[in-house]
C-alpha positions as a Markdown table, in Angstrom:
| # | Residue | x | y | z |
|---|---|---|---|---|
| 1 | Met | -20.0 | -2.7 | -38.3 |
| 2 | Arg | -22.0 | -4.8 | -35.8 |
| 3 | Glu | -24.5 | -2.8 | -33.7 |
| 4 | Tyr | -25.6 | -3.8 | -30.2 |
| 5 | Ser | -28.8 | -2.4 | -28.8 |
| 6 | Val | -30.9 | -2.8 | -25.7 |
| 7 | Pro | -34.5 | -1.5 | -25.7 |
| 8 | Ala | -35.7 | 0.6 | -22.7 |
| 9 | Pro | -38.3 | -1.0 | -20.4 |
| 10 | Phe | -39.5 | 2.6 | -19.7 |
| 11 | Thr | -40.6 | 5.7 | -21.5 |
| 12 | Val | -39.7 | 9.3 | -21.3 |
| 13 | Asp | -42.7 | 11.4 | -22.2 |
| 14 | Glu | -42.8 | 15.0 | -23.6 |
| 15 | His | -43.8 | 16.5 | -20.2 |
| 16 | Asp | -41.4 | 14.5 | -18.1 |
| 17 | Asn | -38.7 | 16.4 | -16.2 |
| 18 | Val | -36.1 | 15.8 | -13.6 |
| 19 | Ala | -37.6 | 18.2 | -11.0 |
| 20 | Gly | -41.1 | 16.7 | -11.0 |
| 21 | Val | -40.2 | 13.8 | -8.7 |
| 22 | Val | -39.4 | 16.3 | -5.8 |
| 23 | Phe | -43.1 | 17.2 | -5.6 |
| 24 | Ser | -44.5 | 13.8 | -6.3 |
| 25 | His | -42.4 | 12.5 | -3.4 |
| 26 | Glu | -43.9 | 15.3 | -1.3 |
| 27 | Arg | -47.4 | 14.3 | -2.3 |
| 28 | Asp | -47.1 | 10.5 | -2.1 |
| 29 | Asp | -44.6 | 9.9 | 0.8 |
| 30 | Pro | -44.1 | 13.2 | 2.7 |
| 31 | Gly | -42.7 | 11.6 | 5.9 |
| 32 | His | -40.1 | 9.4 | 4.2 |
| 33 | Val | -36.5 | 10.4 | 5.1 |
| 34 | Ile | -35.0 | 11.2 | 1.7 |
| 35 | Phe | -31.8 | 13.0 | 3.0 |
| 36 | Gln | -29.6 | 13.0 | 6.1 |
| 37 | Arg | -28.0 | 16.3 | 6.4 |
| 38 | Leu | -24.6 | 16.7 | 8.0 |
| 39 | Thr | -24.7 | 19.6 | 10.5 |
| 40 | Asp | -21.9 | 20.2 | 13.0 |
| 41 | Gly | -20.8 | 16.6 | 12.7 |
| 42 | Val | -24.3 | 15.1 | 13.2 |
| 43 | Trp | -26.6 | 13.5 | 10.6 |
| 44 | Thr | -30.1 | 14.9 | 10.9 |
| 45 | Asp | -33.2 | 13.6 | 9.0 |
| 46 | Val | -34.8 | 15.5 | 6.2 |
| 47 | Thr | -38.2 | 14.2 | 5.0 |
| 48 | Cys | -39.5 | 14.4 | 1.4 |
| 49 | Ala | -41.9 | 17.1 | 2.6 |
| 50 | Glu | -39.1 | 19.2 | 4.2 |
| 51 | Ala | -36.9 | 18.8 | 1.2 |
| 52 | Ala | -39.7 | 19.9 | -1.2 |
| 53 | Ala | -40.4 | 22.9 | 1.0 |
| 54 | Gln | -36.8 | 24.0 | 0.8 |
| 55 | Ile | -36.6 | 23.4 | -2.9 |
| 56 | Arg | -39.8 | 25.3 | -3.5 |
| 57 | Ala | -38.6 | 28.2 | -1.4 |
| 58 | Ala | -35.3 | 28.3 | -3.3 |
| 59 | Ala | -37.1 | 28.1 | -6.6 |
| 60 | Leu | -39.4 | 31.0 | -5.7 |
| 61 | Gly | -36.3 | 32.9 | -4.6 |
| 62 | Leu | -34.7 | 32.3 | -8.0 |
| 63 | Ile | -37.9 | 33.6 | -9.7 |
| 64 | Ala | -37.8 | 36.7 | -7.5 |
| 65 | Glu | -34.1 | 37.2 | -8.5 |
| 66 | Gly | -35.3 | 37.3 | -12.2 |
| 67 | Val | -34.0 | 33.9 | -13.3 |
| 68 | Gln | -35.9 | 33.0 | -16.5 |
| 69 | Pro | -36.4 | 29.6 | -18.2 |
| 70 | Gly | -33.2 | 28.7 | -20.1 |
| 71 | Asp | -31.0 | 31.0 | -18.0 |
| 72 | Arg | -27.8 | 29.4 | -16.8 |
| 73 | Val | -27.1 | 29.4 | -13.1 |
| 74 | Ala | -23.6 | 28.3 | -11.8 |
| 75 | Ile | -22.8 | 26.3 | -8.6 |
| 76 | Leu | -19.1 | 26.6 | -7.6 |
| 77 | Ser | -18.9 | 24.3 | -4.6 |
| 78 | Ala | -17.8 | 21.0 | -3.2 |
| 79 | Thr | -20.3 | 18.2 | -2.6 |
| 80 | Arg | -22.8 | 19.2 | 0.1 |
| 81 | Tyr | -26.5 | 19.0 | 0.9 |
| 82 | Glu | -27.2 | 22.6 | -0.3 |
| 83 | Trp | -25.7 | 21.8 | -3.8 |
| 84 | Val | -28.6 | 19.3 | -4.4 |
| 85 | Ile | -31.3 | 21.6 | -3.1 |
| 86 | Leu | -30.1 | 24.4 | -5.3 |
| 87 | Asp | -29.8 | 22.1 | -8.3 |
| 88 | Tyr | -33.4 | 20.9 | -8.0 |
| 89 | Ala | -34.6 | 24.5 | -7.5 |
| 90 | Ile | -32.7 | 25.7 | -10.6 |
| 91 | Leu | -34.3 | 22.8 | -12.6 |
| 92 | Ser | -37.8 | 23.5 | -11.2 |
| 93 | Val | -37.8 | 27.1 | -12.7 |
| 94 | Gly | -36.7 | 25.9 | -16.1 |
| 95 | Ala | -33.2 | 27.2 | -15.7 |
| 96 | Val | -29.9 | 25.3 | -16.5 |
| 97 | Thr | -27.4 | 24.2 | -13.8 |
| 98 | Val | -23.8 | 24.9 | -14.6 |
| 99 | Pro | -21.5 | 22.9 | -12.2 |
| 100 | Ile | -18.0 | 24.1 | -11.5 |
| 101 | Tyr | -15.4 | 22.1 | -9.5 |
| 102 | Glu | -14.4 | 23.8 | -6.3 |
| 103 | Thr | -10.8 | 23.2 | -7.2 |
| 104 | Ser | -11.0 | 25.2 | -10.5 |
| 105 | Ser | -8.6 | 28.0 | -11.2 |
| 106 | Ala | -9.7 | 31.6 | -11.7 |
| 107 | Glu | -9.1 | 31.2 | -15.4 |
| 108 | Gln | -11.2 | 28.0 | -15.6 |
| 109 | Val | -14.0 | 29.7 | -13.6 |
| 110 | Arg | -13.9 | 32.8 | -15.8 |
| 111 | Trp | -14.2 | 30.7 | -19.0 |
| 112 | Val | -17.1 | 28.6 | -17.7 |
| 113 | Leu | -19.0 | 31.7 | -16.5 |
| 114 | Glu | -18.3 | 33.7 | -19.6 |
| 115 | Asp | -19.0 | 30.9 | -22.1 |
| 116 | Ser | -22.2 | 29.7 | -20.4 |
| 117 | Gly | -23.4 | 33.3 | -19.9 |
| 118 | Ala | -24.4 | 32.4 | -16.3 |
| 119 | Val | -26.7 | 35.1 | -14.8 |
| 120 | Leu | -26.2 | 33.9 | -11.2 |
| 121 | Ala | -23.4 | 32.1 | -9.4 |
| 122 | Phe | -23.6 | 30.3 | -6.0 |
| 123 | Thr | -20.2 | 30.0 | -4.4 |
| 124 | Glu | -19.2 | 28.0 | -1.3 |
| 125 | Thr | -16.3 | 29.7 | 0.3 |
| 126 | Asp | -15.0 | 33.2 | 0.9 |
| 127 | Ala | -12.2 | 32.5 | -1.6 |
| 128 | His | -14.7 | 31.4 | -4.2 |
| 129 | Ala | -16.8 | 34.4 | -3.7 |
| 130 | Gln | -13.8 | 36.7 | -3.9 |
| 131 | Met | -12.6 | 35.0 | -7.1 |
| 132 | Val | -15.9 | 35.4 | -8.9 |
| 133 | Thr | -16.4 | 39.0 | -7.6 |
| 134 | Glu | -13.0 | 40.0 | -9.0 |
| 135 | Leu | -14.0 | 38.4 | -12.3 |
| 136 | His | -17.4 | 40.2 | -12.3 |
| 137 | Ala | -16.3 | 43.1 | -14.6 |
| 138 | Glu | -15.3 | 40.5 | -17.3 |
| 139 | Leu | -18.7 | 38.8 | -17.1 |
| 140 | Pro | -21.5 | 41.1 | -18.4 |
| 141 | Ala | -24.2 | 38.4 | -18.1 |
| 142 | Leu | -23.5 | 37.7 | -14.4 |
| 143 | Arg | -25.9 | 39.7 | -12.2 |
| 144 | Lys | -25.2 | 38.4 | -8.7 |
| 145 | Val | -22.9 | 36.2 | -6.6 |
| 146 | Val | -24.5 | 34.4 | -3.6 |
| 147 | Arg | -22.6 | 32.6 | -0.8 |
| 148 | Ile | -23.8 | 29.1 | 0.0 |
| 149 | Glu | -22.3 | 29.6 | 3.5 |
| 150 | Ser | -22.3 | 33.0 | 5.1 |
| 151 | Ala | -21.9 | 34.8 | 8.4 |
| 152 | Gly | -25.1 | 36.5 | 7.5 |
| 153 | Leu | -27.8 | 34.9 | 5.4 |
| 154 | Ser | -26.9 | 31.7 | 3.7 |
| 155 | Ala | -27.9 | 31.1 | 0.0 |
| 156 | Leu | -31.0 | 29.0 | 1.0 |
| 157 | Asp | -32.0 | 31.6 | 3.6 |
| 158 | Glu | -31.5 | 34.5 | 1.2 |
| 159 | Leu | -33.6 | 32.8 | -1.5 |
| 160 | Ala | -36.3 | 31.8 | 1.1 |
| 161 | Glu | -36.5 | 35.5 | 2.2 |
| 162 | Ala | -36.8 | 36.7 | -1.4 |
| 163 | Ala | -39.4 | 34.0 | -2.2 |
| 164 | Gly | -42.1 | 36.1 | -0.4 |
| 165 | Thr | -42.1 | 38.5 | -3.4 |
| 166 | Ala | -42.7 | 35.8 | -6.0 |
| 167 | Asp | -46.0 | 34.3 | -7.1 |
| 168 | Pro | -46.3 | 30.6 | -6.3 |
| 169 | Ala | -48.5 | 30.2 | -9.3 |
| 170 | Glu | -45.5 | 31.2 | -11.5 |
| 171 | Leu | -43.5 | 28.3 | -10.2 |
| 172 | Gln | -46.3 | 25.9 | -11.1 |
| 173 | Arg | -46.5 | 27.4 | -14.5 |
| 174 | Arg | -42.8 | 26.9 | -15.0 |
| 175 | Leu | -43.1 | 23.2 | -13.9 |
| 176 | Asp | -46.1 | 22.6 | -16.1 |
| 177 | Gly | -44.2 | 24.2 | -19.0 |
| 178 | Leu | -41.1 | 22.1 | -18.8 |
| 179 | Arg | -40.4 | 19.6 | -21.6 |
| 180 | Ser | -38.1 | 16.6 | -21.6 |
| 181 | Ser | -36.3 | 18.1 | -24.6 |
| 182 | Asp | -35.4 | 21.3 | -22.5 |
| 183 | Pro | -31.8 | 21.7 | -21.5 |
| 184 | Ala | -31.2 | 20.8 | -17.8 |
| 185 | Thr | -27.5 | 21.2 | -17.3 |
| 186 | Leu | -24.3 | 22.5 | -19.0 |
| 187 | Ile | -21.3 | 20.5 | -17.9 |
| 188 | Tyr | -17.8 | 21.6 | -19.0 |
| 189 | Thr | -15.4 | 18.8 | -20.1 |
| 190 | Ser | -11.9 | 18.7 | -18.6 |
| 191 | Gly | -10.4 | 20.5 | -21.6 |
| 192 | Thr | -7.4 | 18.2 | -22.1 |
| 193 | Thr | -7.3 | 19.4 | -25.7 |
| 194 | Gly | -8.0 | 23.2 | -25.8 |
| 195 | Arg | -10.6 | 25.0 | -23.8 |
| 196 | Pro | -13.3 | 23.0 | -22.0 |
| 197 | Lys | -16.4 | 22.5 | -24.0 |
| 198 | Gly | -19.9 | 22.9 | -22.6 |
| 199 | Cys | -21.8 | 19.6 | -22.8 |
| 200 | Gln | -25.5 | 20.3 | -22.9 |
| 201 | Leu | -27.7 | 17.6 | -21.4 |
| 202 | Thr | -31.5 | 17.7 | -21.5 |
| 203 | His | -34.0 | 16.5 | -19.0 |
| 204 | Ser | -34.6 | 13.6 | -21.4 |
| 205 | Asn | -30.9 | 12.7 | -21.3 |
| 206 | Leu | -30.9 | 12.7 | -17.5 |
| 207 | Leu | -34.2 | 10.8 | -17.2 |
| 208 | His | -32.9 | 8.1 | -19.6 |
| 209 | Glu | -29.8 | 7.8 | -17.4 |
| 210 | Thr | -31.7 | 7.7 | -14.1 |
| 211 | Arg | -34.4 | 5.3 | -15.3 |
| 212 | Gly | -31.9 | 3.1 | -17.1 |
| 213 | Ala | -29.7 | 2.9 | -14.0 |
| 214 | Ala | -32.7 | 2.0 | -11.8 |
| 215 | Ala | -33.6 | -0.7 | -14.3 |
| 216 | Cys | -30.0 | -2.1 | -14.0 |
| 217 | Phe | -30.1 | -2.0 | -10.1 |
| 218 | Pro | -33.7 | -2.6 | -9.0 |
| 219 | Thr | -32.6 | -4.1 | -5.6 |
| 220 | Leu | -29.8 | -1.6 | -4.9 |
| 221 | Leu | -31.4 | 1.7 | -5.8 |
| 222 | Arg | -34.7 | 1.6 | -3.9 |
| 223 | Gln | -36.4 | 2.7 | -0.7 |
| 224 | His | -34.6 | 1.6 | 2.5 |
| 225 | Glu | -31.2 | 1.6 | 0.9 |
| 226 | Arg | -28.6 | 4.3 | 1.9 |
| 227 | Leu | -26.1 | 6.1 | -0.4 |
| 228 | Leu | -23.4 | 8.3 | 0.8 |
| 229 | Val | -22.2 | 10.6 | -2.0 |
| 230 | Phe | -18.6 | 11.9 | -1.6 |
| 231 | Leu | -17.5 | 12.3 | -5.2 |
| 232 | Pro | -17.7 | 15.9 | -6.6 |
| 233 | Leu | -21.3 | 16.7 | -7.7 |
| 234 | Ala | -19.7 | 18.7 | -10.5 |
| 235 | His | -18.9 | 15.3 | -12.0 |
| 236 | Val | -21.7 | 13.7 | -14.0 |
| 237 | Leu | -21.3 | 10.3 | -12.3 |
| 238 | Ala | -22.0 | 11.5 | -8.8 |
| 239 | Arg | -24.8 | 13.7 | -9.9 |
| 240 | Ala | -26.6 | 11.2 | -12.1 |
| 241 | Leu | -26.4 | 8.5 | -9.4 |
| 242 | Ser | -27.6 | 11.0 | -6.8 |
| 243 | Met | -30.6 | 11.8 | -9.0 |
| 244 | Thr | -31.3 | 8.1 | -9.6 |
| 245 | Ala | -31.2 | 7.4 | -5.9 |
| 246 | Phe | -33.4 | 10.4 | -5.1 |
| 247 | Ala | -36.0 | 9.4 | -7.7 |
| 248 | Asn | -36.2 | 5.9 | -6.1 |
| 249 | Lys | -36.4 | 7.1 | -2.5 |
| 250 | Val | -32.9 | 5.9 | -1.4 |
| 251 | Thr | -31.8 | 7.9 | 1.7 |
| 252 | Leu | -29.0 | 10.1 | 0.7 |
| 253 | Gly | -26.1 | 11.8 | 2.5 |
| 254 | Tyr | -23.4 | 14.2 | 1.1 |
| 255 | Thr | -19.9 | 15.0 | 2.2 |
| 256 | Ser | -16.7 | 16.2 | 0.6 |
| 257 | Asp | -14.5 | 15.3 | 3.7 |
| 258 | Ile | -12.5 | 12.5 | 2.1 |
| 259 | Lys | -9.9 | 12.6 | 4.8 |
| 260 | Asn | -12.5 | 11.5 | 7.4 |
| 261 | Leu | -14.4 | 9.2 | 4.9 |
| 262 | Val | -13.8 | 6.0 | 6.8 |
| 263 | Pro | -15.3 | 7.2 | 10.2 |
| 264 | Met | -18.0 | 9.0 | 8.2 |
| 265 | Leu | -18.9 | 5.6 | 6.5 |
| 266 | Gly | -19.0 | 4.1 | 10.0 |
| 267 | Val | -21.6 | 6.6 | 11.2 |
| 268 | Phe | -23.7 | 6.9 | 8.1 |
| 269 | Lys | -23.7 | 3.2 | 7.3 |
| 270 | Pro | -24.4 | 3.2 | 3.6 |
| 271 | Thr | -25.7 | 0.1 | 1.9 |
| 272 | Ile | -24.2 | 1.2 | -1.4 |
| 273 | Val | -21.4 | 3.5 | -2.4 |
| 274 | Val | -20.5 | 5.2 | -5.7 |
| 275 | Ser | -16.8 | 5.8 | -6.2 |
| 276 | Val | -13.8 | 5.9 | -8.4 |
| 277 | Pro | -11.1 | 3.2 | -8.3 |
| 278 | Arg | -8.6 | 5.2 | -6.3 |
| 279 | Val | -10.9 | 5.1 | -3.2 |
| 280 | Phe | -11.1 | 1.3 | -3.4 |
| 281 | Glu | -7.4 | 1.1 | -4.0 |
| 282 | Lys | -6.8 | 3.3 | -0.9 |
| 283 | Val | -9.0 | 1.0 | 1.3 |
| 284 | Tyr | -7.1 | -2.0 | 0.0 |
| 285 | Asn | -3.6 | -0.5 | 0.5 |
| 286 | Thr | -4.5 | 0.7 | 4.0 |
| 287 | Ala | -5.6 | -2.7 | 5.0 |
| 288 | Glu | -2.5 | -4.3 | 3.5 |
| 289 | Leu | -0.2 | -1.9 | 5.3 |
| 290 | Asn | -2.0 | -2.3 | 8.6 |
| 291 | Ala | -1.6 | -6.1 | 8.3 |
| 292 | Gln | 2.1 | -5.9 | 7.5 |
| 293 | Glu | 2.7 | -3.5 | 10.4 |
| 294 | Ser | 0.9 | -5.8 | 12.8 |
| 295 | Gly | 2.8 | -8.9 | 11.7 |
| 296 | Arg | -0.1 | -10.3 | 9.8 |
| 297 | Gly | 1.1 | -9.6 | 6.3 |
| 298 | Arg | 1.3 | -13.3 | 5.3 |
| 299 | Ile | -2.3 | -13.9 | 6.5 |
| 300 | Phe | -3.5 | -10.9 | 4.6 |
| 301 | Ala | -1.7 | -12.1 | 1.4 |
| 302 | Leu | -3.3 | -15.5 | 1.7 |
| 303 | Ala | -6.7 | -13.9 | 2.3 |
| 304 | Val | -6.3 | -11.8 | -0.8 |
| 305 | Lys | -5.3 | -14.9 | -2.9 |
| 306 | Thr | -8.3 | -16.8 | -1.5 |
| 307 | Ala | -10.8 | -13.9 | -2.2 |
| 308 | Ile | -9.6 | -13.6 | -5.8 |
| 309 | Ala | -9.8 | -17.4 | -6.4 |
| 310 | Trp | -13.3 | -17.5 | -4.9 |
| 311 | Ser | -14.4 | -14.6 | -7.2 |
| 312 | Glu | -12.8 | -16.2 | -10.2 |
| 313 | Ala | -14.6 | -19.5 | -9.5 |
| 314 | Gln | -17.9 | -17.6 | -9.7 |
| 315 | Glu | -17.2 | -17.0 | -13.4 |
| 316 | Gly | -16.0 | -20.5 | -14.0 |
| 317 | Ser | -18.0 | -23.4 | -12.7 |
| 318 | Gly | -20.0 | -20.9 | -10.6 |
| 319 | Arg | -19.2 | -23.0 | -7.5 |
| 320 | Pro | -16.0 | -22.8 | -5.5 |
| 321 | Asn | -14.6 | -26.2 | -4.5 |
| 322 | Pro | -14.9 | -27.4 | -0.8 |
| 323 | Val | -11.3 | -26.4 | 0.1 |
| 324 | Leu | -11.8 | -22.9 | -1.3 |
| 325 | Arg | -15.1 | -22.5 | 0.5 |
| 326 | Ala | -13.6 | -23.6 | 3.8 |
| 327 | Gly | -10.7 | -21.2 | 3.4 |
| 328 | His | -13.0 | -18.4 | 2.4 |
| 329 | Ala | -15.1 | -18.9 | 5.5 |
| 330 | Val | -12.0 | -18.7 | 7.8 |
| 331 | Phe | -10.8 | -15.5 | 6.2 |
| 332 | Asp | -14.3 | -14.0 | 6.2 |
| 333 | Arg | -14.0 | -14.0 | 10.0 |
| 334 | Leu | -10.3 | -12.9 | 10.2 |
| 335 | Val | -10.1 | -10.4 | 7.4 |
| 336 | Tyr | -13.0 | -9.8 | 5.1 |
| 337 | Gly | -15.5 | -8.8 | 7.8 |
| 338 | Lys | -13.1 | -6.1 | 9.0 |
| 339 | Leu | -12.8 | -4.7 | 5.5 |
| 340 | Arg | -16.6 | -4.6 | 5.2 |
| 341 | Ala | -16.7 | -2.8 | 8.6 |
| 342 | Ala | -14.3 | -0.1 | 7.2 |
| 343 | Leu | -17.0 | 0.7 | 4.7 |
| 344 | Gly | -19.7 | 1.1 | 7.4 |
| 345 | Gly | -20.6 | -2.6 | 8.0 |
| 346 | Asp | -23.8 | -2.6 | 5.9 |
| 347 | Cys | -22.3 | -1.9 | 2.5 |
| 348 | His | -22.9 | -4.8 | 0.1 |
| 349 | Ala | -22.3 | -3.3 | -3.3 |
| 350 | Ala | -20.5 | -0.4 | -5.0 |
| 351 | Ile | -20.7 | 1.3 | -8.4 |
| 352 | Ser | -17.4 | 2.3 | -9.9 |
| 353 | Gly | -16.5 | 4.6 | -12.8 |
| 354 | Gly | -14.3 | 7.3 | -14.0 |
| 355 | Ala | -11.2 | 5.1 | -14.6 |
| 356 | Pro | -10.4 | 1.4 | -14.9 |
| 357 | Leu | -10.8 | -0.6 | -11.7 |
| 358 | Gly | -8.5 | -3.5 | -12.7 |
| 359 | Lys | -9.4 | -7.2 | -12.7 |
| 360 | Arg | -7.4 | -8.1 | -9.6 |
| 361 | Leu | -9.1 | -5.5 | -7.4 |
| 362 | Gly | -12.5 | -6.3 | -8.8 |
| 363 | His | -12.1 | -10.0 | -8.0 |
| 364 | Phe | -10.7 | -9.2 | -4.5 |
| 365 | Tyr | -13.6 | -7.1 | -3.5 |
| 366 | Arg | -16.2 | -9.5 | -4.8 |
| 367 | Gly | -14.4 | -12.2 | -2.9 |
| 368 | Val | -14.6 | -10.1 | 0.2 |
| 369 | Gly | -18.4 | -9.7 | -0.2 |
| 370 | Leu | -18.6 | -6.3 | -1.9 |
| 371 | Ser | -19.4 | -6.6 | -5.5 |
| 372 | Ile | -18.2 | -3.6 | -7.5 |
| 373 | Tyr | -20.3 | -3.0 | -10.6 |
| 374 | Glu | -17.9 | -1.2 | -13.0 |
| 375 | Gly | -19.4 | 0.9 | -15.7 |
| 376 | Tyr | -18.3 | 3.2 | -18.6 |
| 377 | Gly | -19.5 | 6.6 | -19.7 |
| 378 | Leu | -18.6 | 10.2 | -20.4 |
| 379 | Thr | -20.1 | 13.5 | -19.7 |
| 380 | Glu | -21.6 | 13.3 | -23.2 |
| 381 | Thr | -23.4 | 10.1 | -22.2 |
| 382 | Ser | -25.0 | 11.5 | -19.1 |
| 383 | Ala | -22.7 | 9.2 | -17.0 |
| 384 | Ala | -22.9 | 5.4 | -17.6 |
| 385 | Ile | -23.9 | 4.0 | -21.0 |
| 386 | Thr | -22.7 | 0.5 | -20.0 |
| 387 | Val | -22.5 | -1.1 | -16.6 |
| 388 | Asn | -22.1 | -4.5 | -14.9 |
| 389 | Arg | -25.2 | -5.4 | -12.8 |
| 390 | Ile | -26.6 | -8.0 | -10.5 |
| 391 | Gly | -26.6 | -11.4 | -12.2 |
| 392 | Glu | -24.6 | -10.0 | -15.1 |
| 393 | Leu | -21.2 | -9.2 | -13.7 |
| 394 | Lys | -18.0 | -9.9 | -15.6 |
| 395 | Val | -15.0 | -8.6 | -13.7 |
| 396 | Gly | -12.5 | -6.7 | -16.0 |
| 397 | Thr | -15.3 | -5.5 | -18.3 |
| 398 | Val | -17.4 | -2.3 | -18.0 |
| 399 | Gly | -20.6 | -4.3 | -18.5 |
| 400 | Lys | -23.5 | -4.3 | -20.9 |
| 401 | Leu | -25.5 | -1.4 | -22.3 |
| 402 | Val | -27.8 | 0.7 | -20.1 |
| 403 | Pro | -31.3 | 0.1 | -21.6 |
| 404 | Gly | -32.4 | 2.5 | -24.3 |
| 405 | Asn | -29.0 | 2.7 | -26.0 |
| 406 | Ser | -26.8 | 1.3 | -28.7 |
| 407 | Met | -23.1 | 0.8 | -29.3 |
| 408 | Ala | -20.8 | -0.4 | -32.1 |
| 409 | Ile | -17.1 | -0.8 | -32.8 |
| 410 | Ala | -15.9 | 1.1 | -35.9 |
| 411 | Glu | -13.3 | -0.4 | -38.3 |
| 412 | Asp | -10.5 | 1.4 | -36.5 |
| 413 | Gly | -11.6 | 0.0 | -33.1 |
| 414 | Glu | -13.3 | 3.2 | -31.8 |
| 415 | Leu | -16.4 | 2.8 | -29.7 |
| 416 | Leu | -19.4 | 4.5 | -31.1 |
| 417 | Val | -22.6 | 5.1 | -29.1 |
| 418 | Arg | -26.1 | 6.5 | -29.5 |
| 419 | Gly | -29.4 | 6.5 | -27.6 |
| 420 | Gly | -31.4 | 8.3 | -24.9 |
| 421 | Val | -28.4 | 9.2 | -22.7 |
| 422 | Val | -26.3 | 10.6 | -25.5 |
| 423 | Phe | -26.1 | 14.4 | -25.7 |
| 424 | Ser | -27.1 | 16.4 | -28.8 |
| 425 | Gly | -24.1 | 18.7 | -29.0 |
| 426 | Tyr | -21.7 | 21.1 | -27.4 |
| 427 | Trp | -22.8 | 24.6 | -26.3 |
| 428 | Arg | -22.1 | 27.2 | -29.0 |
| 429 | Asn | -19.6 | 24.9 | -30.7 |
| 430 | Gln | -21.1 | 23.5 | -33.9 |
| 431 | Lys | -17.6 | 22.5 | -35.2 |
| 432 | Ala | -16.9 | 20.3 | -32.2 |
| 433 | Thr | -20.4 | 18.8 | -32.4 |
| 434 | Asp | -20.0 | 17.9 | -36.1 |
| 435 | Glu | -16.7 | 16.3 | -35.4 |
| 436 | Ala | -18.1 | 14.2 | -32.4 |
| 437 | Ile | -21.4 | 13.1 | -33.8 |
| 438 | Val | -21.4 | 11.6 | -37.3 |
| 439 | Asp | -24.4 | 9.9 | -38.9 |
| 440 | Gly | -26.1 | 9.9 | -35.5 |
| 441 | Trp | -23.2 | 8.1 | -33.7 |
| 442 | Phe | -21.2 | 9.8 | -31.0 |
| 443 | His | -17.5 | 9.0 | -31.4 |
| 444 | Thr | -16.2 | 8.4 | -27.9 |
| 445 | Gly | -12.5 | 8.5 | -28.8 |
| 446 | Asp | -12.0 | 5.3 | -26.8 |
| 447 | Leu | -11.0 | 1.9 | -28.2 |
| 448 | Gly | -13.1 | -1.1 | -27.2 |
| 449 | Ser | -14.2 | -4.6 | -27.9 |
| 450 | Ile | -17.5 | -6.3 | -27.3 |
| 451 | Asp | -17.7 | -10.0 | -26.5 |
| 452 | Asp | -20.3 | -12.5 | -27.6 |
| 453 | Glu | -22.4 | -11.8 | -24.5 |
| 454 | Gly | -22.5 | -8.1 | -25.1 |
| 455 | Phe | -19.9 | -7.1 | -22.4 |
| 456 | Leu | -17.8 | -4.1 | -23.3 |
| 457 | Ser | -14.1 | -3.8 | -22.6 |
| 458 | Ile | -12.2 | -0.6 | -23.0 |
| 459 | Thr | -8.8 | -1.3 | -24.6 |
| 460 | Gly | -7.2 | 2.1 | -25.0 |
| 461 | Arg | -7.6 | 5.6 | -26.3 |
| 462 | Lys | -7.7 | 6.5 | -30.0 |
| 463 | Lys | -4.5 | 8.4 | -31.1 |
């Protein structure tokens, strides 16, 4: 069994934690706009100092509510600004965030809250609040349900009001006491086989992910770039990339309004997006349909063919021939520019995960001028453990190792991984942990192959 490893160009020390960057940003760059918050259809600036003040107030409110280090606190909500503020507040007090998809059934919510032993639950809608309240009798550990949005006090307002009774020195003690080995989040897997399992990720896991991703994309995930997050924050991909962007002072916006995503992109104007393939497929299909309905179907088809050929030439000789270059320039004015405009006009790169993108779509978008860097990972690997990157992009693969990790292909073709991003086990489920991690290697259940350059391709699922 041949092992592939990439050393980390960074360290994660014993006292490092995910929340610390909130307050270092406040100290070092208080006026930098770290968020834009969507309020009544308008994006408003939030500086590092303002974000830290909200997170500090929410953290003190959690302390006032009796939340202790190691306690689990659930967030049942779609992607929104408050989700992130609450997450950092929970981590700041040494507690563990338990994300729950807003689309979860009552039985799924009950299981996650019961199994995690969550002491507090933040819910987004009236329906969510009612659901959890009705389950309350079955959840002895759950002490309180707090509405994120409310006709009265919102969750952030309620926590800020309670913060006055907490000692600020206690928050500092909690932050000083955090260790990278401490649990940070408990994310429940989809449960395709049996009940969902709680995947426990530590601060160290998330820091290896965020620092590794930053090392892969030094020119994409940095100050002055803009990222609009629209995938569910309950999914590890969106949350990990959001944390990476925050740590590197990318300006972030959040929305769950997928129906109005295209006009939202036009207003926010991201320079980078993180998505799943179906969103890229939808943009392509919509453009194709519009072209056909306007009588420009043949032009669009030729533009697609040219974009794919142009991208494929990048991996061949590295230089498209003169005829291809001329055709590409024509279609850039007629077609490609309009597609880039549909993503806000300033977007020049995207990160894709969660499902295979497909070679054709990957080549098409690169030919259009939007390189999609496809990666591979699972909840158990804190999101990506491999990813394509600038200068090392091979369409159709899921890229090379994120630094600080190793991979190998077992005799039966299964992909095995280990390293800084790989979790240490399932919550209260030693049997599942022992089955998944053998001799230090996490068995992904996916089949794969690794080429001579170290690019991974996923070829199927182990039966």
